[in-house]
N, C-alpha and C positions, 0 to 999 in steps of 0.2 A: 438765152433762157427768157421765156415770156414773163412779163411783169404782171403778177396776178392782181395787182392793185388797179390795173387798167381794165380788168374784166368787170362787166356789169354785176352789181351785187346779187341781183336775182339769178344771173347765170352762175355766179359763184356758188350760190346755195344749191342750184340744181346739180352742178358738178360734184359738190360735196355729198349730196344725197345719193347720186349715182355710185360714187366710190363706196359709201357706207353700205350699200346693198350687198356688196361682195365680201364684207368683213367676216360674216359668219362662215362662209365657205373657206376663206383664207385661213381662219383660225383652226378649223377642223382639219384642213389639209396639212397644215404645219404640225398639228398634234399627231396626225397619223404618220407623218415622216419621222417625227421624233420617236414614236413607238417602234418603227422599223429599225431605227438606229440603235435603240436600246436592246431590242431583241437580237440583233446581229452581234452586238458587243457581248451580250450574255450567252450567245449561242443557243437561244431559245427558239427553235423552229416551230414549236407548238403555238407560241404566242403569235408568230407570223401567220400561221394557218387560221387561228381564231379570228384575227382582225381582217384577214382577207375575206373570210366568210361574212363578217360584220359589214364590210364595205359593199359586198355584193348585195346583201339584203338591204343595206342602206340605199343603194341605187333604186331597188324595187320600192322601198318605202317612200322615197322622194317622188318617184314616178306616180305611185298610187295616190299620194297626197295631192298631186296636181289636179286629179279629178274628184277626189274625196273632200279635201279641205277647201279647195278653191272653187271647184265645180259643183259641189254638193251631190256627187254621184257615188253612192255606196256600192262599190263593185266587189263581188265575191268570185271573180273569175281571173284575177291577176296571177294566180298560181298556174293557170293554164298557159299564160304567156311565157312564164318561166319554162314550162315543159316544152313548148313549141321551139323556143330558142335553143334549149338544151339538147333536144333531140336532133335538130339540124346539125349541130356539131358532132354529136355521138354517131349518128347514122352515116354521115359522110366520112368520118374518121374510121368507122367500121369497114366501109367499102375500100378505103385507102389501105387499111391493114391487110385485108383479104384479097386485094388486087382484083376486085370485082366491080364492074360498073353498076351504078344505081339505075334500075329500069323504072321509068314512069311512063306507062303506055308504050308508044313506039320509040320514045326518046331514051337515050343512055347518057348518064352523067358520071364523070370520073370522080372518085372519092378524093378527099384531101384532108390533111391534118394541119393546114395553114390557116390560122385564125384571121389573117388578112383577107382571106377569101370567105371563111366561114361566118365571120361577123356580119359582113354585108348581106350574105345569103340569109342569115337569121333575121335580119331586118326585112328583107324582101318577102320572106314567108310570113312574118308576123304582121306586117302592115295590112295585107288583105284580110287576114283572119280577124284582126282588131276592127277593121273597117266594117266587115260584114256583121260580126256579132254586135258591134256598137250601134250600127244602123238599126238593127232589129231591137236591141235592148232599149235604145233611147226613144222608141215609140211608146214606151211605158215610163212610169215614174214611181217614186216612193217604194213601197213594199214590193210592188210588181217588178220594178227594176232590179231590186236585190235578188228576188227569186229567179228571174230569167238569167241573170249573170251567173248565179249559182248553178242553174241548169246547164248552161253552156260549159261551165267548168267541169261538171260531171261528165258531160258528153265527150269532152276532150280527154278526160282521165280514162274513161273506158275505151276510147279509141286506141290509145297507146297501150292499154292492157291487152287489147286484142291483137296487137302487132307481135305475134309470137316469133316472127323471123328476127325481131330485134329485142328479144328477151322477155317480152310480155310483161307480166306483173313483177318479174325479178329484175327488170331494168337492163341496161346495156352498158357494159364496161368499155372504156376507151383504152385501147392497148398502145397505140402509137403515141409518142410524146407530141404535144401540141406546140406549134411554133407560131410566131408572127413575123412573117418574112424570114429573116435570118436570126430572129430572137428566140431563144429556147425558153419557153414559158414553163417548162418542168422545173426550173430553178425557182424555189419559193420566193426569194427576194425579188427576182425579176417579175414574176407574176403579180406580186404584191404592188410593185410600182406601176405595172400596167393597169391593174384594177383601180389603183388610186387615180391614175390619169383619167380613166373613164368616169369615175365618180366625180372628179373635179369638173369635168366638162358637163356632166349631168346637172350639177349644182348651179353652174353658170347659166346653162340653157334655161333651166326652170326659173331661175331668178329673173332673167331677162323676159321670159314669157309672162310671168306673173305681173311684172311692172309695165308691160306693154299695153297697147290699146286692146289687144286680143285678151290679155289677162283681165283687164277691167270689165270687158263684156262678159267673160266667163263668170266672174264673181257676181256680176249683175244678174246673169241668167240663173245662178243658184239662189238668188234672193227673190226675183220676181220675173218669170218668163213672159207673162202677159204684158207687163209694162214695156219690155224690150220689143215685143211683137207690135205693140201699139205705135212705137216710133219707127217702125220699118226695119228692125233688125231681126233676122231669123236665128233664134238661139240654137236650133238643132245643128246648124252647120258648125258653130263654135264648139258646142259640146262634143260633137262627133270628132272634130279635129283634135280636141283635147284628149279624148278617149284613145284615138289612134296614136298620138304622141306618147301617151302614158304606156299603152300596151307595147309600143316599139321599144321604149327604154327598158321595159321589163323583160322583153324578149332578149335584148342585149345582155341583161344581167343573167338570164337563164343560160346563155351561151358561155358566159364567164363561170357560172356555177358548175356546169358540166366540165369545163376545162380544168377548174381548180380541184374538183373532187375525182376527176377521171372516171366519171360515172353519172348516169342519169336514170331515173326510174319514175313510174307513175306516182310514186309516193311524194315526189317533189312537186306535184301539181294537184294534190288532193284538196278537197274543200276545206279541210282543217288548216292547211297551209295558207289558203286565202284568208281565213279568219285570223290567223296569227299576224298576217301582214296588216290587216286593219287595226289590230291591237297595237302593233308597233307605231303606226301613224298616230293613233289616239294618244298613246303614251308620250310620244315626242311633241305633239301639239298640232292640231288641225289648223291649216292655214299658215303654218310656219315652214318655210322652205328647208331650213337646216334641221329643225326639230325632229323630223322622222328619222334622220340618220342617227341622232342621239338616242331616239326611242328604240331603234333596231339594236344599237350597241347595248343598251340597258336590258332589253328583252333577252337577247342571246346570252349576254353575260350572266344574268340572273339564272337563266335556264342551266347554263353550264356549271355554275357554282352550286346551286341547290341540288342538282342531280348527283354531284359528287358527295353531298352530305348525307342524303337520306333517300330511300326508295319511295317515300311519300312526298317527294318534292313537288308534285303537282298541286297538292293542297296548299303548301306554303307559297308556291308561286302564284296561285290564284288569289290568295289573300293579299299578297304584296301588290298585285296589279289593281285589285279593288281599292286598296288604301291609296295607291298613287293617283289613280283616276279621280277618287273622291276628294283628296286633299288638293290636287292640282287640276282644277277643272279644265284649264287650257293646256294640260300636259306639261312636259318638262319645259316648254317654251315659257311657261308662267314664271320660271325662275329668272326671267329677264330683269326683274326688280333687283335681283342680287348679282346677276351676270349680264351686264348691259348688252353684249353682242348677241344674246338670245332674245332680246326684247323686240319691240316694234321699230320698224325703220322710219325714216323721215317721211316717206310717202303715205304712211298710215297703215300699211299692211304689215303682216308679221314677216320676219326674216329668219 
């Protein structure tokens, strides 16, 4: 075993800082494993379904925060990425169930219900969609960027509404059980652990990106693009790459959403859903890697609880969100003064 006393003190501090970056992700993953263990012992399958959904939207919130909290890009089209990833799974599973090839021009593609194939395909489809829309949207800024991303979201929404062969506005049901290789994801506990593994990888990836040189440039671009350009750095390239990464992670989450609920519809990619995602991020804490996951849990949890109490839950829900955002200007991540692992990391950014 290496003697740590022989390591340079500066290097020791860097190693310690590197380890501390992943503490929030580790704490949250352990907590989610504990929730699964409790739900299994209590025979509570509903709790498993609720937290599976929370994890899926947590992935989206973490991905959105990468461009919103760190890149300063207020995107209202992330729900469309959910839809694109979800429809890739649903459409190919539909053709697999009906034993019909998917025809795209002169090319025929075989349907499948294997997520080991569907997840990479969801990424392949989402990447060019995110790249094209991002390249156009990032030619603007501020309010114009918000409006053009909203416009792209609505275009994607109505595109899938028009796909009557795949359910149109009513959505598309997934009949076949979805597998991952030989793993049956129709088992709730199995799918929970699979989703948790994707969430953990997302948290690790975004943490590494935020603390990398790429993340530093991205944060600098959010503060002052002209200064970056003056020193010879093209901020558009970094912002576009961040947008594509964020959209791709969201498309993966969309694939998981369709798998988990065995259904996808244009309602999952409406403009209001995009707005909800922004609220989750703000509630969790802008510029905090792990905060948006907590924000998604609080948002979906409050929605579920209040909806069971009264039919006027929207009013109470809105008041709670206003109170939370007002009292915690930095979102739930502001509780870092009480819960240290939600606070700032050693490198100065939020974790």
